[in-house]
C-alpha positions in Angstrom: 112.2 106.9 141.4 110.3 104.1 143.1 109.3 101.3 140.9 106.6 98.8 141.4 105.3 95.7 140.0 102.8 96.1 137.3 100.0 93.6 138.6 100.9 90.0 137.9 102.7 90.7 134.8 106.1 90.2 136.3 107.0 93.6 134.8 108.3 96.5 137.1 107.4 100.2 136.2 108.1 103.5 137.6 105.3 104.7 139.9 104.9 107.7 137.6 103.8 107.0 133.9 104.6 109.8 131.4 101.7 110.5 128.9 102.6 111.3 125.5 99.4 112.7 124.0 100.9 116.0 123.0 103.9 114.7 121.3 103.9 115.5 117.6 101.4 118.4 117.6 101.6 120.5 120.7 105.1 119.7 121.2 107.5 119.2 118.3 109.8 116.2 118.1 112.8 118.0 119.6 110.7 119.3 122.6 109.3 115.6 123.0 112.7 114.0 122.9 113.8 116.6 125.6 110.8 115.6 127.8 111.4 112.0 127.4 115.2 112.5 128.2 114.4 114.4 131.3 111.7 111.7 132.4 114.3 109.1 131.8 116.9 110.7 133.8 114.5 110.9 136.7 113.8 107.2 136.6 110.6 107.1 134.6 110.4 103.8 132.8 106.7 103.7 132.1 105.3 105.6 129.1 101.7 105.8 127.9 100.6 106.3 124.3 98.0 105.6 121.8 97.6 104.8 118.1 95.5 108.2 117.8 97.7 110.5 119.5 98.6 113.3 119.3 95.2 114.6 120.4 93.8 117.8 119.0 94.8 116.8 115.3 92.8 115.1 112.7 93.2 111.8 110.8 96.3 113.2 109.2 98.2 113.3 112.5 97.2 110.0 114.1 100.2 107.8 114.7 102.7 110.7 114.9 103.2 110.4 118.7 104.1 106.7 118.2 106.5 107.7 115.4 108.4 110.1 117.9 108.3 107.6 120.6 109.5 104.8 118.4 112.5 106.9 117.4 113.5 108.0 120.8 113.3 104.4 122.0 115.7 103.0 119.5 118.5 101.1 121.2 116.7 101.4 124.4 113.4 99.8 124.1 114.1 97.1 126.7 114.4 99.6 129.4 110.7 101.0 129.2 107.3 99.8 129.4 104.8 100.9 127.1 101.1 101.3 127.9 98.6 101.9 125.0 95.0 101.7 124.2 93.0 101.4 121.3 89.5 102.4 120.0 89.7 105.7 118.2 89.5 106.1 114.5 92.7 105.7 112.5 91.0 106.4 109.3 87.6 106.8 107.6 87.4 103.0 107.2 85.0 101.5 109.6 87.7 98.6 110.5 90.1 101.2 111.4 88.6 101.8 114.7 86.9 100.1 117.8 87.8 96.7 119.1 87.9 94.8 115.9 90.8 92.3 116.0 92.5 94.0 113.1 92.5 97.4 114.8 93.5 95.9 118.3 96.5 94.3 116.6 97.4 97.3 114.6 97.3 99.4 117.7 
């Protein structure tokens, strides 16, 4: 796998980024871990997630993808770059969405 510099951050990432939006709903944890294992074996070091993943669920499932990813990354976090985003609703509370300072830091 070829790796490139990520802008001017000083970080090096794989040219491919693995998206995780289905982990925890469409893909159970063992399947998600197998996908991550295969990606890592192929040299992928760039992972994309979001605080509202997995997509397709409801407020009761938000964050499940990050929980799965966190367990898988245990002991090897330094080997991967994680991309995220924030904006979607994490709860019915108005401060748990959008670009409020709290929501961005929590994401």
